[in-house]
N, C-alpha and C positions, 0 to 999 in steps of 0.2 A: 201227491205231487204229480200224478199222471203217469207213473211208470208201470211197466209190466214185469213180473218176475215173482220169485218166491224166496222166502226167508232161508230155506235150507241151503240153497245154492249160495246165498250171501254168507251164511255161517261157514260153509265149506271153504270158499275163497278167502274169507277173513282168516281162518285158521292157517291156511297155506302161507299167507303173507305175514301174519303177525307173530307167529311163533318164532321165526328167526329174528324179527325185530325186537321181540321181548328178550330174547337171549342176548342180543347185542346191547340193548339198553341196560340190562342187569350187569353185564360185564363192564360197561362204561361207568355205571354207578359204583361198582365195586372198586374200580380203578380210581375213581374220584376220592374215595375215602382213604385208600392206600397212598395215593400221590400227595395228599395234603400233608402227610407226615414226612414223606421221604424227599420229594422234589420241590415243593414250594408252589408258589402261585402260578408260575408259567405252565407247569404241567396240568394244573387244575383248569386253566383256560382251554387247553387242548381237549381235555375230557368234556368240559361243558360244551365246546363246539361239536364234539362227537355226539353228545346227547341231543343237541339242536338238529343235527343231520338226521338222527333217528326220528325225531318228531316230524320233520319235513317229509321224510319217507313215509311215515305213518299216514300223513294227510294225503299225500299223492296216491298211495295204494288204496286208501279208503275212497277217494274220489273215483279212481278207476274201477273199483269194485261196484260202486253204485251205478256207474255208466254201463258196465257190462251186464250186471244182473237185472237192473230195472229199465235199461234202455233210456236213461235220462240224458239230456243234453249236458254240456259242460257246466253251465251256470247253475242248473238245478242240482247237479251232482256236488258242486262246490258248496252250495247252500246246505245240502243234506249232510255234508261233512263238517262244516264250520258252525252252523247254528247250534247244535247241541253243545259244542265246546264253549261257545260264547255264553250260552245260558248257564253252563256249569261254572265258568270262571268269572262272570260279571258280578255276582254277589261277593265273591272273594276279593275282587279288585276294589269294589265299592267299600267293603268293610275295611280293607287296608288303607284306603284313602281317608276314610273317616277317622280311623284310629291313629294313623301316622302322618296325615296330611297337614297342611299349614293351619295354624290356629288363628282364630279371629283376634286374639289379644296380641299377636305379633305384628299387626298392622297399625 
């Protein structure tokens, strides 16, 4: 992608950012399971929102790491952060659509 940098500095910065995010997401995930029994759906919505905040922070930090380590511009750093996620989740989304999507006999 045209950047300069090395993998060791990327791994170091990644570990500095993502260990606290991993702890926060595991705590939020644990609260999700406990809240479903104790407080109902409204507490679950708060926990799911907290997990979404963690995912957004993950993507922001990953983009900044790519910019700092490799000297990429904002668009290339965003592409480096999002393309692997899209390639990972696209088959899952397509399989879910094929399995649970609208059927031809319903039309």
